[in-house]
Every structure is written in structure tokens, then in C-alpha cells.
KEZADREN-698113 format. One record per residue: residue in one letter; y negated, z, x negated of N, C-alpha, C in turn. Coordinates in steps of 0.2 Angstrom, whole numbers, padded with zeros to 4 digits, always signed. Last residue first. Layout:
# residues N
AYZXYZXYZX;...
//
This chain:
# residues 226
I-0554+0450-0492-0548+0452-0491-0545+0455-0498;V-0566+0443-0497-0567+0451-0495-0561+0453-0494;A-0560+0431-0502-0563+0435-0506-0564+0442-0504;V-0556+0424-0490-0551+0426-0495-0554+0431-0500;L-0569+0423-0484-0564+0428-0481-0558+0431-0486;R-0575+0414-0492-0578+0421-0491-0572+0425-0489;A-0568+0402-0491-0566+0406-0497-0569+0413-0496;D-0558+0398-0478-0564+0401-0478-0564+0405-0484;N-0546+0394-0473-0551+0389-0475-0557+0391-0476;I-0531+0400-0475-0537+0402-0474-0543+0397-0477;V-0520+0394-0480-0520+0396-0473-0526+0398-0471;K-0523+0390-0493-0520+0385-0489-0519+0387-0482;G-0528+0402-0499-0533+0396-0497-0530+0391-0493;W-0517+0409-0503-0521+0411-0498-0525+0405-0495;E-0510+0407-0515-0509+0402-0509-0513+0404-0503;S-0513+0416-0524-0515+0410-0525-0514+0405-0520;F-0508+0428-0519-0514+0426-0518-0517+0419-0519;P-0493+0423-0510-0496+0426-0516-0503+0424-0515;L-0487+0427-0494-0489+0422-0499-0493+0427-0505;N-0484+0436-0485-0478+0433-0488-0481+0428-0493;S-0495+0451-0483-0493+0444-0482-0487+0442-0486;A-0503+0465-0476-0495+0462-0479-0497+0455-0477;T-0516+0476-0479-0514+0470-0477-0507+0468-0480;A-0527+0489-0473-0520+0487-0477-0517+0481-0475;V-0542+0493-0476-0539+0489-0473-0533+0488-0478;S-0553+0508-0475-0548+0504-0478-0545+0499-0473;S-0572+0508-0474-0566+0510-0471-0560+0505-0474;R-0582+0504-0484-0583+0509-0479-0576+0512-0477;E-0581+0492-0490-0583+0497-0493-0584+0504-0489;E-0580+0483-0475-0579+0483-0482-0584+0489-0485;R-0580+0482-0461-0576+0489-0464-0578+0489-0471;E-0588+0471-0459-0590+0477-0455-0587+0483-0458;T-0579+0462-0465-0586+0464-0468-0589+0470-0464;L-0569+0461-0456-0569+0463-0463-0575+0466-0466;I-0575+0456-0445-0572+0461-0444-0571+0465-0451;Q-0580+0443-0450-0584+0449-0447-0582+0455-0447;F-0567+0436-0453-0573+0438-0458-0578+0444-0456;L-0563+0434-0440-0559+0439-0445-0564+0442-0450;L-0572+0424-0437-0572+0430-0433-0569+0436-0436;E-0569+0414-0447-0576+0417-0446-0576+0423-0442;A-0556+0411-0444-0558+0413-0450-0565+0417-0450;G-0558+0405-0431-0554+0412-0432-0555+0415-0439;R-0565+0394-0434-0567+0399-0430-0564+0406-0431;A-0558+0387-0443-0563+0389-0445-0566+0395-0440;D-0540+0393-0442-0545+0388-0441-0552+0390-0442;L-0527+0399-0451-0533+0401-0447-0538+0394-0447;A-0509+0398-0450-0515+0395-0453-0522+0397-0448;V-0498+0411-0450-0501+0406-0446-0508+0404-0449;Y-0494+0419-0460-0489+0417-0456-0492+0411-0452;G-0506+0424-0466-0503+0419-0469-0497+0416-0465;L-0502+0440-0463-0507+0437-0465-0505+0430-0469;E-0494+0452-0457-0492+0444-0456-0498+0439-0458;D-0506+0465-0453-0499+0461-0454-0499+0455-0453;L-0516+0476-0456-0517+0469-0454-0510+0466-0456;L-0522+0491-0451-0517+0487-0453-0516+0481-0451;L-0536+0500-0454-0534+0495-0450-0528+0492-0454;L-0541+0517-0453-0537+0512-0457-0535+0507-0452;D-0552+0522-0445-0550+0524-0451-0547+0520-0456;I-0562+0513-0435-0555+0515-0436-0555+0517-0443;R-0575+0508-0433-0574+0514-0432-0567+0517-0434;G-0574+0493-0432-0576+0497-0437-0576+0504-0438;Y-0568+0491-0420-0563+0490-0426-0565+0494-0432;R-0579+0493-0413-0574+0498-0411-0568+0497-0417;A-0587+0483-0417-0589+0490-0418-0583+0495-0418;I-0580+0471-0412-0581+0472-0419-0583+0480-0421;L-0582+0475-0398-0576+0474-0401-0576+0476-0410;K-0596+0473-0397-0592+0479-0395-0586+0480-0399;S-0597+0460-0400-0601+0464-0405-0598+0471-0403;L-0591+0453-0391-0588+0452-0397-0591+0458-0402;R-0591+0449-0377-0592+0457-0380-0588+0457-0386;K-0591+0438-0371-0598+0440-0374-0597+0447-0375;E-0579+0430-0370-0582+0435-0364-0589+0439-0365;D-0578+0424-0381-0579+0421-0376-0581+0424-0369;A-0575+0435-0390-0582+0430-0391-0583+0427-0385;A-0564+0440-0385-0570+0445-0385-0577+0440-0385;E-0555+0429-0389-0556+0431-0381-0562+0435-0381;C-0556+0431-0403-0558+0424-0399-0560+0426-0392;L-0551+0443-0404-0558+0441-0407-0560+0435-0403;E-0538+0441-0401-0541+0445-0398-0549+0445-0398;N-0534+0432-0410-0534+0430-0403-0538+0434-0399;V-0535+0439-0422-0539+0433-0421-0540+0431-0414;L-0526+0449-0419-0532+0450-0420-0537+0445-0419;Q-0513+0441-0419-0516+0445-0413-0523+0446-0413;A-0513+0435-0431-0514+0431-0426-0516+0435-0420;C-0512+0447-0439-0517+0443-0440-0518+0439-0434;T-0506+0461-0430-0505+0455-0434-0511+0451-0435;V-0510+0478-0431-0512+0472-0428-0509+0466-0432;Y-0514+0495-0429-0509+0490-0432-0511+0484-0428;R-0525+0508-0434-0524+0503-0429-0519+0497-0432;V-0530+0525-0433-0526+0519-0437-0526+0514-0431;S-0538+0540-0439-0537+0535-0434-0535+0529-0437;H-0531+0554-0447-0534+0548-0447-0532+0544-0441;G-0522+0565-0450-0527+0566-0445-0532+0559-0445;L-0512+0563-0458-0516+0567-0461-0523+0567-0456;E-0503+0556-0448-0501+0563-0450-0507+0567-0453;C-0509+0544-0450-0510+0548-0443-0508+0555-0444;A-0505+0541-0462-0512+0541-0460-0513+0546-0454;A-0492+0539-0460-0494+0544-0464-0501+0546-0463;V-0493+0527-0452-0489+0534-0449-0492+0540-0453;G-0497+0519-0461-0502+0520-0454-0499+0527-0452;L-0487+0518-0470-0494+0519-0472-0498+0522-0466;G-0478+0512-0462-0477+0519-0464-0483+0522-0467;I-0482+0501-0459-0482+0505-0453-0481+0512-0456;L-0481+0495-0472-0487+0495-0468-0487+0500-0462;L-0467+0495-0475-0472+0500-0479-0479+0501-0475;H-0462+0487-0465-0460+0495-0465-0465+0498-0468;S-0468+0476-0469-0470+0479-0462-0469+0486-0462;K-0461+0474-0481-0469+0474-0481-0471+0478-0475;G-0448+0471-0484-0450+0479-0482-0458+0478-0481;T-0443+0459-0486-0444+0463-0492-0446+0470-0490;G-0443+0449-0476-0437+0454-0477-0437+0459-0482;S-0452+0436-0485-0449+0439-0478-0443+0443-0479;D-0460+0442-0501-0456+0437-0496-0453+0440-0489;G-0476+0449-0503-0468+0449-0504-0466+0444-0499;L-0488+0462-0505-0486+0455-0505-0478+0455-0506;L-0501+0472-0498-0493+0471-0498-0491+0463-0499;V-0515+0479-0502-0512+0473-0501-0505+0474-0502;V-0528+0491-0497-0521+0490-0499-0518+0483-0498;P-0545+0495-0501-0540+0491-0498-0533+0492-0501;D-0553+0512-0500-0550+0506-0504-0546+0502-0500;G-0561+0522-0496-0562+0515-0492-0558+0510-0496;R-0559+0534-0500-0563+0530-0505-0564+0523-0500;E-0550+0540-0492-0557+0544-0493-0562+0538-0496;L-0539+0532-0494-0544+0532-0487-0551+0535-0488;Y-0533+0535-0505-0537+0529-0505-0542+0528-0498;S-0527+0547-0501-0533+0547-0507-0538+0541-0506;G-0515+0548-0495-0521+0546-0492-0527+0546-0495;S-0503+0551-0499-0507+0556-0499-0513+0555-0496;R-0496+0539-0498-0495+0543-0494-0500+0549-0494;L-0501+0533-0511-0503+0531-0504-0501+0535-0499;M-0494+0541-0520-0501+0540-0520-0504+0539-0514;A-0480+0537-0517-0483+0544-0516-0490+0545-0516;I-0481+0524-0520-0480+0525-0513-0482+0532-0511;T-0483+0525-0534-0488+0522-0530-0487+0524-0522;A-0471+0530-0537-0478+0534-0539-0484+0530-0535;A-0462+0520-0535-0461+0526-0531-0468+0530-0531;N-0466+0503-0534-0467+0509-0538-0466+0515-0533;V-0455+0489-0531-0460+0494-0528-0460+0500-0531;L-0446+0483-0537-0453+0481-0539-0458+0486-0535;P-0434+0485-0531-0436+0488-0537-0442+0486-0539;A-0429+0489-0517-0435+0486-0518-0437+0487-0526;A-0417+0496-0514-0416+0490-0512-0423+0485-0514;A-0422+0509-0518-0417+0506-0522-0416+0498-0521;L-0431+0513-0509-0433+0510-0514-0429+0507-0519;D-0431+0511-0493-0426+0511-0497-0428+0507-0504;F-0441+0522-0483-0440+0515-0486-0435+0516-0493;E-0442+0533-0476-0436+0530-0475-0435+0524-0478;G-0454+0538-0481-0448+0542-0483-0441+0538-0482;L-0463+0531-0472-0462+0529-0479-0456+0532-0482;L-0455+0526-0457-0458+0531-0461-0458+0529-0469;K-0459+0518-0441-0455+0517-0449-0459+0522-0452;M-0457+0513-0425-0459+0518-0429-0455+0516-0436;R-0465+0497-0420-0460+0502-0420-0461+0507-0425;P-0478+0493-0418-0473+0489-0415-0467+0494-0415;F-0491+0504-0415-0486+0502-0419-0481+0498-0415;N-0503+0508-0410-0501+0502-0407-0495+0500-0412;A-0512+0520-0411-0512+0514-0417-0507+0508-0415;S-0510+0528-0401-0515+0523-0401-0516+0518-0406;K-0499+0534-0404-0498+0531-0399-0504+0526-0398;V-0504+0542-0415-0498+0538-0416-0498+0533-0410;R-0514+0549-0409-0515+0545-0414-0510+0539-0416;R-0506+0557-0400-0510+0553-0397-0512+0547-0402;Q-0499+0565-0409-0495+0559-0405-0499+0554-0402;R-0509+0572-0415-0505+0568-0419-0501+0562-0414;R-0513+0579-0403-0517+0575-0407-0514+0570-0410;R-0501+0587-0402-0503+0583-0396-0508+0577-0399;E-0502+0595-0414-0496+0590-0413-0498+0585-0407;E-0513+0601-0411-0513+0597-0417-0507+0592-0416;R-0508+0609-0401-0514+0605-0399-0515+0600-0405;D-0498+0617-0407-0496+0612-0402-0502+0607-0400;D-0506+0624-0415-0500+0620-0418-0499+0615-0413;L-0514+0632-0407-0518+0627-0412-0513+0622-0415;E-0505+0640-0401-0510+0635-0396-0512+0630-0402;A-0501+0647-0410-0496+0643-0408-0500+0637-0403;C-0512+0655-0415-0509+0650-0419-0504+0645-0415;L-0513+0663-0403-0519+0658-0405-0516+0652-0410;V-0502+0671-0404-0503+0667-0398-0507+0662-0400;Q-0503+0676-0417-0498+0673-0417-0499+0668-0409;S-0515+0683-0415-0515+0679-0420-0509+0674-0419;L-0511+0693-0405-0516+0688-0404-0516+0682-0408;Y-0502+0700-0413-0500+0697-0408-0505+0691-0406;D-0510+0706-0422-0504+0701-0425-0502+0697-0418;L-0518+0713-0415-0522+0708-0419-0516+0703-0421;Y-0509+0723-0410-0513+0718-0405-0516+0713-0409;T-0495+0724-0422-0502+0726-0419-0504+0721-0414;A-0477+0725-0418-0483+0721-0421-0490+0724-0419;Q-0464+0730-0417-0471+0734-0418-0476+0731-0420;H-0454+0721-0414-0457+0721-0421-0462+0726-0423;R-0454+0721-0400-0448+0723-0403-0449+0724-0411;E-0467+0718-0397-0465+0724-0395-0459+0726-0399;A-0467+0704-0402-0472+0709-0404-0469+0716-0403;D-0457+0699-0392-0456+0698-0399-0461+0704-0403;S-0465+0700-0380-0458+0703-0382-0456+0704-0389;A-0475+0691-0383-0477+0699-0382-0470+0703-0383;L-0469+0679-0384-0472+0682-0391-0474+0690-0390;S-0466+0678-0371-0460+0679-0376-0462+0682-0382;S-0478+0678-0364-0473+0683-0363-0468+0683-0369;A-0486+0667-0371-0488+0674-0370-0483+0679-0369;V-0481+0654-0371-0479+0658-0375-0481+0665-0374;Q-0488+0646-0360-0481+0646-0360-0478+0651-0365;R-0502+0650-0360-0498+0651-0355-0490+0652-0356;V-0503+0644-0373-0504+0652-0372-0501+0654-0366;T-0501+0631-0371-0498+0634-0374-0497+0642-0374;P-0514+0627-0362-0507+0628-0360-0501+0632-0363;L-0529+0632-0360-0523+0633-0366-0517+0634-0363;R-0540+0630-0352-0536+0625-0353-0532+0626-0361;L-0546+0640-0346-0549+0639-0353-0544+0633-0356;S-0539+0641-0334-0547+0640-0334-0549+0638-0341;R-0526+0645-0339-0527+0639-0335-0535+0636-0335;A-0530+0657-0345-0527+0652-0350-0528+0644-0345;S-0532+0665-0334-0537+0663-0339-0534+0657-0344;V-0520+0664-0328-0526+0662-0324-0531+0660-0329;D-0511+0670-0337-0510+0663-0334-0516+0660-0331;I-0517+0683-0339-0517+0678-0344-0516+0671-0342;S-0514+0688-0326-0522+0687-0328-0522+0682-0334;A-0501+0689-0327-0504+0685-0322-0511+0683-0323;L-0499+0698-0338-0496+0691-0338-0500+0685-0334;A-0504+0709-0331-0508+0706-0337-0505+0699-0338;A-0495+0712-0321-0503+0710-0319-0505+0707-0325;D-0483+0713-0328-0484+0708-0323-0491+0706-0322;S-0487+0725-0335-0486+0720-0338-0486+0712-0334;N-0488+0733-0323-0494+0733-0327-0493+0726-0332;T-0475+0734-0320-0480+0731-0315-0487+0730-0319;N-0468+0739-0331-0468+0733-0329-0472+0730-0324;A-0474+0752-0329-0475+0748-0335-0475+0741-0333;M-0469+0757-0317-0476+0756-0318-0478+0751-0323;
//
């Protein structure tokens, strides 16, 4: 009789969990019930474990969606960065950036260095860390973003695209300076950055020192806002 009652209860939980869209509850209800019985847990303890499992899995699915929508070209973590190979990179600064405090203030981040020094690794690592903290992130190279903006302008949907980029918590702009921007590209990129200025963070990676940005960006306003 006990097994029959348990089977009926599990069947009812399965139906209810499907209706309520609680897939993890369906998966773990039986195993956690067995654990609870062995450890003589209370009903409230069992309910707490089931709901915590659902919440943990739901947050993990959200994290995975944030990482996927960030459009990273590859996965890189801040913890994997070789500080010994980059003595100019301050470990304390990396720890501060990992905490995400700059995101709350909308502060910009600029990574400068020659090719092969790990700028993109750090940029992507910042993005993954922000995803872990629950923030929306988008990675894009400067050339890709300008092309996307030009296409949107030609198709009369520029305002929607700018608004979409404005809603992202962290914009990762890689390879600034690899390709010179013409007047139109600079103007369109300027609109994106001013939409985000003092509200949402932009992290930029470039192989050029600040003093040379004017050579590839012919708009002084854009250089100033970056």
C-alpha cells in the first residue's frame, strides 16, 4: 500500500510540475524524497531541498542563456589569465573588475597593449564574469559593430538597434584601431557610445595607445567619449 501511495504522489507531482513548468522538481522529487526518508528529514526540509534544486537549475539556465547571447567568439575566464606572462597587469585590478563594482557605476574599462598580450582574453573574461553576476553582455569587434550599424541605418532600423545596445549592461568592444573608421562609421559608433554614456559600461580593447587613436578615428568627439 505504501508503494502505491508513493507512486500516486509522484505521479501527481509530475503532473503538477509539468503544469507549473518546474522541470527540476520533476527530476529530483523522487530521489530527494528517498534521501529525506533515510535522514528522517521533516516535510519542510524536503520541500526546501526540492525548491532550492529548482532555483539553482533555473539560475544556471539563465547564466547559460546570458553567456550564449553575449556572442563570445570563444570562452575565456579571468582565472585562466597568466599574470606571470603579463607583469604589467595588476592582480588587484583584475580582482576588482571580477567583482563587477564598475558595472554598478557604469564606469568604462580600457585595455591597451600590443597584439598577443591577452587583451581579448581579459575582455572576454570580464564578460563571462559579468554574466555570472547576472548582467547582460554583448561582445563585438569594432568593425563588426560599425558594419551592423551601417546595415541598420540603410534599412531604416538604426534607432531600434541603438536602443537595443543601450539596454545591455556591458558592451565589450574589441579590436578598436585595427581598422580605420570613416566619417560615417565614426558617427554611428558615437551614437552607440553616447546612448550608453554614464549609464552602462563599455569595455574596450585596443592595440593602440590613446595618443594614436586619432589616426584611425577621425572624429574627436568619439575619441573623447571612448
